[in-house]
C-alpha positions in Angstrom: 4.8 -84.4 15.9 4.6 -80.7 17.0 6.6 -78.0 18.4 6.3 -75.1 20.4 6.5 -71.8 18.8 7.5 -68.7 20.9 6.2 -65.3 19.8 7.8 -62.0 21.9 5.5 -59.0 21.3 7.6 -55.9 22.4 6.0 -53.3 24.5 5.3 -50.7 21.8 3.9 -53.3 19.5 0.7 -55.2 19.0 1.0 -58.5 16.7 -1.8 -60.1 14.8 -2.2 -63.6 14.6 -2.9 -65.7 11.7 -3.6 -69.4 11.5 -3.4 -70.9 7.8 -3.8 -67.3 6.7 -6.8 -66.7 8.8 -7.1 -63.6 11.3 -7.0 -64.9 14.7 -6.5 -62.5 17.4 -4.4 -59.4 18.7 -1.5 -60.3 20.9 -0.3 -57.9 23.8 2.8 -56.9 24.7 4.5 -60.4 26.1 5.7 -63.6 25.4 3.4 -65.8 23.7 3.7 -69.7 23.0 1.6 -71.4 20.4 1.6 -75.3 19.5 2.3 -75.2 15.7 1.5 -78.3 13.5 3.0 -77.8 9.9 3.8 -74.3 10.3 0.4 -73.0 10.1 0.9 -69.9 12.7 2.2 -66.7 11.2 2.2 -63.6 13.0 2.5 -59.8 11.6 4.2 -57.4 14.6 2.9 -53.7 14.3 4.5 -51.1 15.7 2.0 -48.4 17.3 4.1 -46.0 19.0 3.8 -43.6 15.8 0.1 -44.8 15.3 -0.8 -40.9 15.1 1.6 -40.0 12.1 0.9 -43.6 10.3 -2.6 -44.0 11.5 -3.6 -48.1 10.8 -2.6 -49.7 7.4 -5.4 -50.4 4.7 -5.1 -54.1 5.7 -6.2 -53.8 9.5 -9.0 -51.3 7.9 -10.4 -54.6 6.0 -9.7 -56.8 9.1 -11.6 -54.1 11.5 -14.7 -54.6 9.2 -14.7 -58.4 9.1 -13.5 -59.0 12.7 -14.8 -55.7 14.6 -15.2 -58.0 17.7 -11.8 -58.7 18.1 -10.4 -55.6 16.9 -12.6 -52.8 18.4 -10.7 -53.2 21.8 -7.4 -52.2 19.8 -8.3 -49.9 17.1 -10.4 -46.5 17.4 -11.8 -46.0 14.0 -13.1 -42.5 13.1 -14.9 -41.3 10.1 -16.0 -37.9 8.8 -18.9 -36.9 7.0 -19.1 -34.3 3.8 -19.5 -31.6 6.0 -17.4 -32.6 9.1 -13.8 -31.9 9.5 -11.9 -34.1 12.4 -9.9 -32.8 14.9 -7.3 -35.0 16.2 -6.2 -34.6 19.9 -3.2 -36.7 21.7 -3.4 -36.0 25.6 -5.9 -33.0 25.1 -2.9 -31.4 22.6 -4.2 -30.8 18.9 -2.0 -32.8 16.5 -3.8 -33.0 13.3 -7.0 -31.9 11.0 -8.7 -34.5 8.9 -10.7 -33.3 5.9 -14.4 -34.1 5.4 -15.4 -37.6 3.8 -12.5 -39.4 5.4 -12.0 -42.2 7.6 -9.0 -43.9 9.3 -8.1 -45.7 12.6 -5.7 -45.4 15.3 -4.1 -48.1 17.7 -5.0 -47.3 21.1 -3.3 -48.4 24.4 0.1 -46.0 23.7 -1.1 -42.6 23.5 -4.9 -41.0 24.8 -6.1 -40.1 21.4 -9.6 -38.4 20.9 -11.4 -37.4 18.0 -13.6 -34.3 17.9 -16.1 -33.5 15.1 -17.1 -29.9 13.9 -20.0 -29.4 11.6 -19.0 -26.9 9.0 -22.2 -27.2 7.0 -23.3 -23.7 7.7 -20.9 -21.9 10.5 -17.4 -22.6 8.9 -15.5 -19.8 10.5 -13.0 -20.8 13.4 -13.3 -19.5 16.6 -10.2 -17.1 17.7 -8.8 -19.7 20.4 -8.6 -22.7 17.8 -7.3 -20.3 15.1 -4.5 -19.2 17.3 -3.6 -22.7 18.1 -3.7 -23.4 14.5 -2.0 -20.4 13.0 1.0 -20.8 16.0 1.5 -24.8 14.9 5.0 -25.7 14.9 4.8 -29.8 14.5 5.1 -30.6 11.3 2.2 -32.9 11.1 -0.6 -30.2 12.3 1.3 -27.8 10.3 0.9 -29.3 7.1 -2.5 -30.4 7.7 -4.0 -26.9 8.7 -2.2 -25.4 5.6 -4.9 -27.6 3.3 -7.4 -27.0 5.9 -7.5 -23.5 6.8 -7.9 -19.9 4.9 -6.7 -17.1 7.5 -6.5 -13.3 6.5 -5.1 -10.8 9.1 -7.0 -7.3 8.6 -4.9 -4.5 9.8 -5.9 -1.5 11.3 -7.6 1.2 9.6 -8.3 -1.5 7.0 -11.7 -3.1 6.0 -11.9 -6.8 4.8 -14.5 -8.7 3.0 -15.2 -12.2 3.0 -16.4 -13.8 -0.7 -17.8 -17.4 -0.8 -18.2 -19.1 -4.2 -18.3 -15.6 -5.6 -20.7 -13.9 -3.6 -19.9 -11.1 -0.6 -20.6 -13.0 2.6 -19.3 -10.9 5.5 -17.5 -7.8 6.3 -14.3 -8.0 8.4 -13.0 -5.8 11.2 -9.4 -5.6 12.1 -7.8 -8.8 13.4 -7.2 -12.3 12.7 -10.0 -14.3 11.0 -9.7 -18.1 9.9 -12.0 -20.1 8.0 -12.0 -23.9 7.0 -11.6 -23.9 3.4 -13.5 -27.4 2.7 -16.4 -27.4 0.3 -15.9 -23.3 -0.6 -14.3 -21.4 -2.5 -13.3 -18.2 -0.5 -11.5 -15.3 -1.3 -10.7 -12.5 1.0 -9.9 -8.9 -0.1 -8.9 -5.8 2.0 -9.2 -2.0 1.6 -7.3 0.4 2.8 -9.1 3.4 4.7 -6.3 5.7 5.5 -5.5 8.7 3.4 -3.7 7.9 0.2 -1.8 10.1 -2.6 -2.1 9.1 -6.1 0.2 10.6 -9.1 -0.8 10.7 -12.6 2.4 11.7 -14.3 3.1 12.1 -18.0 0.0 13.3 -19.6 0.9 14.1 -23.0 -1.9 16.7 -24.4 -2.9 19.1 -27.2 -4.5 22.5 -25.8 -7.0 24.2 -27.4 -4.6 26.2 -29.5 -2.9 23.0 -30.8 0.2 23.4 -28.4 1.3 19.7 -27.0 2.5 19.7 -23.6 3.1 17.1 -20.4 1.1 17.4 -17.1 1.8 15.9 -13.8 -0.9 15.5 -11.3 -1.1 14.8 -7.6 -4.3 13.7 -5.7 -5.1 13.2 -1.8 -8.1 10.6 -1.6 -9.5 8.4 0.9 -12.2 5.2 1.0 -15.1 6.7 2.6 -17.2 3.9 2.4 -15.7 0.7 1.8 -18.8 -1.7 1.5 -19.7 0.5 -1.6 -16.2 0.5 -3.1 -16.2 -3.3 -2.6 -19.2 -4.1 -4.3 -19.4 -1.6 -6.8 -15.7 -1.1 -8.0 -13.4 -4.3 -9.2 -10.1 -2.2 -8.6 -11.1 1.2 -7.0 -7.6 2.9 -7.6 -7.5 2.0 -11.3 -10.7 3.6 -11.4 -9.8 6.9 -9.7 -6.4 7.0 -11.6 -9.0 7.0 -14.8 -11.2 9.6 -13.9 -8.2 12.2 -13.1 -6.6 11.3 -16.1 -9.9 11.9 -18.4 -10.9 15.2 -16.5 -7.3 16.6 -17.0 -7.8 15.7 -20.6 -10.8 17.3 -20.9 -10.3 20.8 -19.5 -6.8 21.2 -20.9 -8.4 20.4 -24.3 -10.8 23.4 -24.0 -8.0 26.0 -22.9 -5.4 27.6 -24.4 -1.6 27.5 -23.2 -2.1 31.4 -22.1 -4.9 30.5 -20.4 -3.2 27.4 -18.4 -0.3 29.0 -17.5 -2.3 32.4 -16.6 -4.0 30.6 -13.5 -3.0 26.9 -12.7 -5.3 26.9 -9.2 -8.1 27.5 -12.2 -7.1 24.1 -13.8 -6.9 22.3 -10.2 -10.6 23.5 -9.2 -12.1 22.7 -12.7 -10.5 19.1 -12.6 -11.7 18.8 -9.0 -15.1 19.6 -9.4 -15.5 17.2 -12.3 -13.9 14.2 -10.4 -15.3 14.7 -7.0 -18.8 14.0 -7.8 -18.2 10.9 -10.1 -16.3 9.2 -7.2 -18.1 9.9 -4.5 -20.9 7.9 -5.9 -18.9 5.0 -5.5 -17.9 5.5 -2.1 -14.5 7.6 -2.5 -13.9 11.2 -1.0 -11.0 13.3 -3.3 -9.4 15.4 -0.5 -7.2 17.4 -2.5 -5.6 17.9 -6.3 -3.2 20.0 -7.7 -1.0 19.8 -11.1 2.8 19.8 -10.0 4.0 20.3 -13.4 3.2 21.6 -16.8 6.3 20.4 -19.2 6.3 22.0 -22.5 8.3 20.6 -25.7 11.4 22.2 -26.3 10.7 24.5 -29.5 8.1 25.8 -27.2 10.4 26.4 -24.2 12.5 28.4 -26.3 10.0 30.6 -27.6 8.5 31.4 -24.4 11.9 32.0 -23.3 12.2 34.7 -25.8 8.7 36.0 -25.1 9.6 36.5 -21.7 12.9 38.0 -22.4 11.5 40.7 -24.9 8.8 41.6 -22.3 11.4 42.0 -19.5 13.1 44.3 -21.8 10.4 46.3 -22.5 9.7 46.6 -18.7 13.1 47.7 -18.4 12.9 50.4 -21.2 9.7 51.6 -20.0 11.3 51.9 -16.0 14.4 53.8 -17.9 12.2 56.2 -19.8 10.3 57.4 -17.0 13.4 57.5 -14.1 14.9 59.8 -17.4 11.9 61.8 -17.7 11.5 62.5 -13.9 15.0 63.4 -13.9 14.2 66.1 -16.7 11.3 67.3 -15.1 13.3 67.6 -12.0 16.5 69.5 -13.2 13.9 71.7 -15.4 12.2 72.9 -11.9 15.4 73.4 -10.2 16.6 75.9 -13.1 13.4 77.7 -12.7 14.2 77.9 -9.0 17.5 79.2 -9.5 16.6 81.8 -12.3 15.0 83.9 -10.0 17.2 83.5 -7.1 20.7 84.4 -7.2 21.8 83.3 -3.6 20.3 80.0 -4.2 22.3 79.9 -7.5 25.2 80.9 -5.6 24.6 78.2 -2.9 24.9 75.7 -5.9 27.8 77.2 -7.3 29.4 76.4 -3.8 27.9 73.2 -3.5 29.9 72.1 -6.8 32.8 73.8 -5.5 32.9 71.9 -2.6 32.6 68.7 -4.9 35.4 69.6 -7.1 37.9 70.5 -4.1 37.4 66.9 -2.4 38.9 65.4 -5.2 41.8 67.5 -4.9 44.9 66.8 -2.7 46.8 70.1 -3.4 45.2 73.6 -3.6 47.0 77.0 -4.4 45.0 80.1 -3.4 45.9 83.4 -4.5 44.2 86.3 -3.3 42.3 85.3 -0.3 39.0 83.9 0.3 37.5 86.7 -2.0 39.9 85.0 -4.5 38.6 81.7 -3.9 34.6 83.1 -3.6 35.0 85.5 -6.9 37.7 84.6 -8.9 38.1 80.9 -8.8 34.5 80.1 -9.9 32.6 82.8 -12.0 29.4 82.5 -13.4 28.3 85.7 -15.7 25.2 87.3 -13.8 22.5 87.1 -16.5 20.5 89.4 -14.5 23.0 92.1 -14.4 22.9 92.4 -18.1 19.0 92.9 -18.4 
């Protein structure tokens, strides 16, 4: 006795037909009828509409190896070598990136899937077109696979980039977007800013030659001139420049007295500049300008200097006052000598004094007329007449 087993395969599915648990065939969409004795037939339905995301199961891959003649028509297998990257395209649109030394398969018939392989054994840089597609990926499948597959770097204008591969400097990068396959290599990208930059060396506590402690703040303007040399020779070029400025500042300040430093700050700047500019130039750095912004003294030293300055100003003021008094005395002496031999000039001086006195009086009573004003109001003995 037997009965008919009816199997319906939807349009988005495929069915694996097993008889006595042995793979027999692949059933296409439609209605299939089989005579089934003793319930010997089993069918496994597989949804192939999401084959790009899910691929083919491990069980199907095993069957593909054993029954390639029956499954090759329905399953598209792929495999990448140790030095290959797989690019999965669906309907000519990049959908996923596969790593080296991987294998898998997709169901065919529902979508047009193409696997393109890229040899990365020597040339592991992505061309700009592919890099833009991967960097602009929005779909989760491509975006997630690209994160683990690609190293990207954007070198800004007036910057220079350097690519290191397995600890060795590999190439110099110009401004723009760069991308590489990260597989089988340890990649590191470093950028150097070649624009004009400023550096502050603040709060340096230093003893002068005469054992006065002070704090100096230094400002420097610099620029990377030879980016390749800087990259090869210096682990941290900014830290290197900072240390050289710091050491030069300490060297110069410790060999000068406080008075010498305060007398000419420009001399301090030029001496530091002379030391540092030669050292950093050897490593591709150009020191453009340098200046000590502030020289800060301790509190007790400020008070002493304030007193010194105050005493100096008082002495200057006294000197100026004495000079003025001497000049005034000398002027009076000269005037007296002139008047001594000239009665008319003496009389004019008397009248000038009279004018100044009367200008301060509101009411003036005059007796004896003009002659009384001229002769009686102010009378100075004529010493010349007594001789």
